[in-house]
N, C-alpha and C positions, 0 to 999 in steps of 0.2 A: 504493500500500500504506500502511495506517495505521502511522505510525512509533511509536506508543505501544503498549506492552503494557498491556492494560487492568487487570491486577491491580496494585493498590498494593503497594509493597515498602518495608520499613523496614531501615535499617542494622543495627538491633539483631537482626533475624532472621538476618543474614549473619555477625555476630560477636557471640555472646551476651555480655551484660554481665559475667557471672561469669567469663569467660575473658579479659577485657580486661587485667586487672592483670598477669598472667604474660606475655601477649603483648607488652604495652608494655615490660616489663622486658627481654624477649628482644630486642626491636627496639632499645632503648637500648644494649644491649651490642653489637649489630651496628653502630650509629652510632659508638660509641667505637672500634670496630675500624677503621672507615673513617678516622676522624680520626687514628688512629695512623699512617696511611700518607699523610698530606697531602702529603708531599714528592714523592709519585708522581702527584699530580693534574696534569692538563694542560689548557691553554686550548684551546678548539675554536671553529670558526666555526659559523654557524647550521646545524643538521643537515638543514634542508629546502632552503634556497636557496644556502647557502655564503657569504652575506654575513658580514662580520666586524666589525660595529660595534654590538653590542647595547647597548640602553639599560637600565640597572639598574632592576629592578622590585621585588624583595624578596629577603630572606635567610630561610633556615629551617634549623634544626639546625646553624647555622654555615656553610652553603653558600650561594653567590650565584647568583641567577637573573637573566637579562636577557631583554629582548624584542627580536627582530629588527625593525628599522624597515621592512624590505622586505616580509616575508611574515607578520609577526605572531607567529611561533613564540616561545614562552617556553622557555628552556633553561638548564641549569646549566653554567657555565664560570667557573673551571676545574672539571673533573669527574674522578672516579676514572679512572685509566688502564684500558685494556682488561684488563690482567693483574689489576689490583686488583678490577675488577668481577667477573671470572671467579672469583676467590678468594672474594669476598663471597657470591655466590650458591651456590657449592659448599659453603660452611661457615656459612651463615646460620642462626643460632639461631631467628630469627623464622619463616623458612620451615619449619624443622623442626617448630616449635610448631604452625603452621597445619596442616601435614600430619598431625600426631599428634592434635590436639585440635579446632581450630576447623572445619576442613573436615568431619570426621565429624559434629560436633555440628550443623552447619547443612546437612547433605547433603540432607535431604528438602526443605527450602525451596529450596535452590539448584536441585535437579532440576525442581521444579514451577514455580517462579516465574522462573527464569533460563534454565536450559539447554534445557528443552523448548520454551519460546518462541523461544530462539535457533535451535534446530534448525528449527522451523517457518519462521522468517524466512530461514534459509539455503536451505531447499528451495524456498521461494517465489521467491527470487532466481534460483536455478538454473533453475527452470521458466520464469520470465519472460524470462531471457536465453538460453534454449535450450542450457543446459549439462548434460552428462550427470552421472550420479550413480554412476559405477562405482567411484570411489576418492576418499576424503577424507583429507587430512592436516591434523592440528592441530599447530601449533607453539606450544610453551609451554602444555600442557594442564593444568598445575597438578595437582590431585587426580584428574584424569581423568574428571570427571563428564560433561562434554559428550560426550567420545568414547564413554563407556559408554552414554549416552542414544542417540547416533547408531547405535551397534552394535545395541542392543536394538530400535530401530525397524525395522531392516532396510532403511532408506531408501538406504543406500550399500552397494555390493557389498563394499567393503573400507574399513576405518578404521585409520589409523596415527597414532601420536603421536610427536612429537620433543620431548624434555624433558631439559635438561642437569642440573637439580638432583637429586642422588641420591635424597633422601627422596620427592620428588614422582614421579620416574620409577618408584620401587618401588611407590608408591601406585597408579600406573596398572597396573603388572604385576599387583598383587594383585587388581584387579578385572577382569583378563583382557584389558586393552587392549594390543595390540602396540605396543611403545615402543622408539624409538631413543634411547639415553641419550647425547645429544650436543647441542652447539649446532648450529643450522641451518647456520652457516657451515662446519662440519666435516662435516655429514651430507648436504648437498644433492647432492654428486657421486654418491653411491651409492644414491639412492632413485629409484624409478620415479615419473615425474610424475603428478599427480593432476588430476582434473576440477575440484576445489575445494580450495583451501588456506585455512585460517582461522588467525588469530592474535589471540586475544582478550586485551587488556590486556597486551601484550608490548612493543610498539615503544617505549613511553615509557621502558622500562628500559634501552635499549641504548646502548652507547658510540657506535657508528657505525650508525645505522639505515639509511643509504643502502646500505651493504654488505649488511645483512640483507635488504632488498627485492631487491637484485640476486640474492642466493642463493635467495630465495623464488621468483623468476622461474623458476629452474631446476626447481622442484618443480611448476610449473603447466603443464599442457598448453597448447599454442597454442589460444587461444580460451577457455581455462578462467578461473575466477574466483579472485581473491585478495581475501579479506574480512578487514578489519582493524577492531578496536575499540580505543579508547584514550580517555584524557581529552581533552576539548576545551578548550584553553587560553583560549578566548573564551566559554566557557559561564557560566551564571549563578552557580553555586557558586564557581568560581574568581574570576570578575569581582567578586563581592560580598565574598568572604572574603579574597582574596589569600593570604598565607602561612598563614592559619588553615584554609584548605581542606585536607581530607584528601587531595585529589589532588596537593597540593604536598608532596613529601617527598624524602628523600635518594635514593630509588630511581627516582623519576620525573624523569629528567634531561632528557626531551624532552616538552614540552606543545604538541603541534601543534594546528592548527585545520583545518577542512575544506579551506580553500584551500591551506594549506601542505602538508598530507599528500597532497593530490592532486598537487601539484607534485613531491613526492618520488617517488611511484609512477610518474608519467609519465616521469620521467627514466630509469627502469629498464625501460621498454618496455611499460608498462600504459596502458590507456585507462580513465579514470575514468568509471564509469557512473552512480553516484549517491552521495550522502552523506546521513546522517540523524543525528539526536541523540535516540535513544529512551530517554533517562535517566529514572529514577524516584526519584532521591534528592536532587536539588538543593535543593528547598524544605525538606525535612526537615533536611538537613545545615546549612543556613543557620539555620533555626529553632533547632536544637540548640545551635549556636554562640552564639546570642543568649541562650538560656535558661541556658547555662553561664557567661555573662559574658565570653566570648571575643570578642564582636563586638557592635557597637551599630548598629542600623538608623537611618539618617538620613532615610528616606522614610516619611511617614505611611501611604502606600499599602501599602508592604511590611509595616509594623507591623500594619496591619489584616489583610492576607492571611495572614501567617506567625504572628501571635500572637493578635490579638483574635477573628478568625473562622476559625481554623485548621481546625476540623472541617468547616466548610461550604465554604471556599474553597481549602484547601491542595492537595488532589488535582487540582482543576480548574486551578489555577495551574501545577502540575507538568506536566499534560498540555499546557497552552499552551506552556510552555518547550520540551517535546519536539517538538511539531508545528511550532514556529516556528524550529527549528534553534538553540535557545538553551540546551539542556542541556549540562552539562559532561561528558557521556558521548556519544561519537560512534562511528558506524560509517562506513567508507568501502568501497565496492564497486568493484572494478576488474577489467578483462579483459586477459589477456595478448595483446598484438598478435601476430599470426602473423608469423613471421620476425623477431621482435624480438631473438632471441639468435643 
């Protein structure tokens, strides 16, 4: 399957420039709220393999990130405790602003250029691996666009969302998506398992992602699929920009790579089927950082691709990154082993 979605995509389509100022102000207030509870931060081992000797890599917003020397995962430690994280997401001004302003403003683009292609990819994966389409659960659906696209398509017999953030859970309800307003850790016991469980851009936010995967396993029927997407800590955007990458922030406390995420899901009883990096924004994000004066390119080759001949080479370079497993956006597809629980 081609890992690249052929439609180019711009970050400015996803978050319109005129909304950035207020969004950034809301995010800054959220960060200040986190810092006010620094006494409750805790040191943690590698969220993928459990090793506990991270090598410092960078700091951002006053938070420290290290790289695991065993599996390469980049992660924040110390990080907000589970209680602090739960409070952060329940009361986030940034998330409330996205739900009220940014998601509605970019809805049409997200539907056509992100969520419809995602649904096509999910259905292709289900077909290739012989998995049914009776029931789909999305964990962390955000504004609910993917769930609504899946429901409208009729491709799945039933679609259910699990979303803990109040404003986002209400956004899902408003568009007719059945939603359980709860963390997966609290909801898994009472939900009927699904053929396919998806969690797009969720696992990087979690205090204890291993427990999340264990609970997700309870939502997947034996032989069913768990499909995750998240930043790839070894992708071009993060490798080139380091802390200037938008993927590195106070909320993304886990930056896995394809090997380390596979290790994590396999410990919870899943078989890794494939990984891919179908990102479309790496090249533009690095280019924007250079144009904004936040980054300097040391390579004449990259200057040529990202600046001098951007219109001719930019999208082809992004496709190369995606097809070669080098994008900073990745998917991992796994199957629940029968008898694993």
